[in-house]
N, C-alpha and C positions, 0 to 999 in steps of 0.2 A: 528343739526348732521352735516351738510355742512359746517355750518358757524365754527365749531370744525375743520374740515379737512382743510379747507381753512387758519385757524389760524396756525394750526400746519406745514402744508405747507409752509406757510411764514417764521413761524420761523425755519423750517429745512434750507430752501433756502438761509436763511441770517447767517446760521451756528451755530443757538443757538442750535440745538438739533444735536447730534451725533447717529449713530447707524443705528439698521435697522428695517426695518418694518416688522411685522408681515408676511404679504404677503411675501418679500423678503427671509425670513427664511424658509417659507414653501416650495417656490419654490425650494430653495438650497437643501433642505431636500429630495424633489420628485426626483431633478436631481440624487443626490447622490442614492438614491434607485434603481432608473435606472440603473445606472452605477452597481451597484452591481449586481442585479440580470442578469445583461450581463455578467459577470466575474464569475459568478454561475456557470451559463447555460454552458460557454465554458470550464470553468474547469471539468467539469461533468464527461467527458469521460478520463480524464488523470487517474484517481484513476484505473481503469479496465486495461488500460493498462499499470500502474505501476505492478499490481499484476500479467499480464502475463509475464512480464518481470523478476520478481523476481521468478516466479515459474520456467521458462525457465533456469534461472541462479542456482537456487539451485539444480535443476535437473542434471545440468551439472558437479557441484560441487560433488554432490553424487555421479555419475556417474564414474567421475575421481578418485574419492576415493575410488571406490569399484575395478575400474582397476588395480590401483595401489596397492591395497591390492593381489586383486587375481595373480598378477605378481612376488608378492614377497612370496606369501604362495601358489604354486600351490598345487591343489587338497583340499582346505579348502574352505568349501561354507563361504562366505561372511553374515555376520550378522550386524544389527545396533551396536550393544554391540561391535562387532571387530573394527569399522571403529572409533567409539567414544573416545575420550581422557578423561579418567576416574580419571587420577591421578593430575590433576591440574598443571602438567608440559608439556604442548601442544609444541613439538618439542623435547621433550627427547627421549631416546630410552626404554621409558617403555611400548611400545606396545598401540594399539589403536590411535596412533596418525594421523590419514589419515582427520578426521574431528573435529574441536574443539568444536563445537555443533549442534545439529541436528535440519534443518531447517523447520520451520513451519509458516505458515500465514494464521491462522484460521479466519475469515470463508471462506477462496478464495480457500487453499489448502493446503495437508498435504502428507508425504512422508513415505514411509516404505519399509523393505526389507522383503519379504517373501520368504522361501526357495531358497534364494540367487539372487532373482530377484525382481530389483527396481521397487517398485510400486508408483502411486500417487492417490490422492482421490481429483477429481476437482467436481462431482458432488454430490447431485444438486447445480448448480452454483451460487456461491456468498453465500452459506450455508451450508459449510462442517465444521460438529461439531465432536468434539473428538471421539464421538461415532458412528457416520457414517460409512460405509463399502462399498463404492462403487468404490473399488479399480480397475485400469486399469495399465498394466505393463506401465515403462515408456520406450518407444523407441526412444525419442528423442523432441526436444524444441516444435514441433507439438501437441503433446498430452497435452500441457499447452494451448492450444487455446481457451479453453471455459471456461479459469478461469473469474471470474467476480468480 
C-alpha cells in the first residue's frame, strides 16, 4: 500500500496525474459546511426582525387608511370592508379605495377592525393562525414588538 501511494505521488509530482485527492475534496466539503453553518446562524434573527418591521409598517398603513376614512366620512364607523378596494379599480372614485389589499403575515400576525378599533393578533408568538383570537388594540408600532 505504501508503495502504491509513493508511486502515485511520483506520478502526480511529475504532472502525469491531474485532479484532487479524496482528502482534499473532503477538507473542502467540511470547510464549506462550517461556513454554511456560520451564515445560517448569523441570519437566523433576520426573519424575526423582518416580521416585526412588516407588522409595524402594515399597522401604520391601516391606521393611516382608517384616519383618512374617518376624516372623509365623519360619524361613520370604519370597517375592513369600507377600507378595501373591491372594485378592482384602485384609485378610482368607486369608494373603499383606502387599502388595495388587507395585510396579513401568518403565522406572525394578522389585523382586524372590530367596532371601529384596529386590532392585531400577535400571540402566541410565531404561531398565529386564521382561527386564533388573541386580539390586542393596535396603539402603535410597539404593539408589534412580540412578533416572531
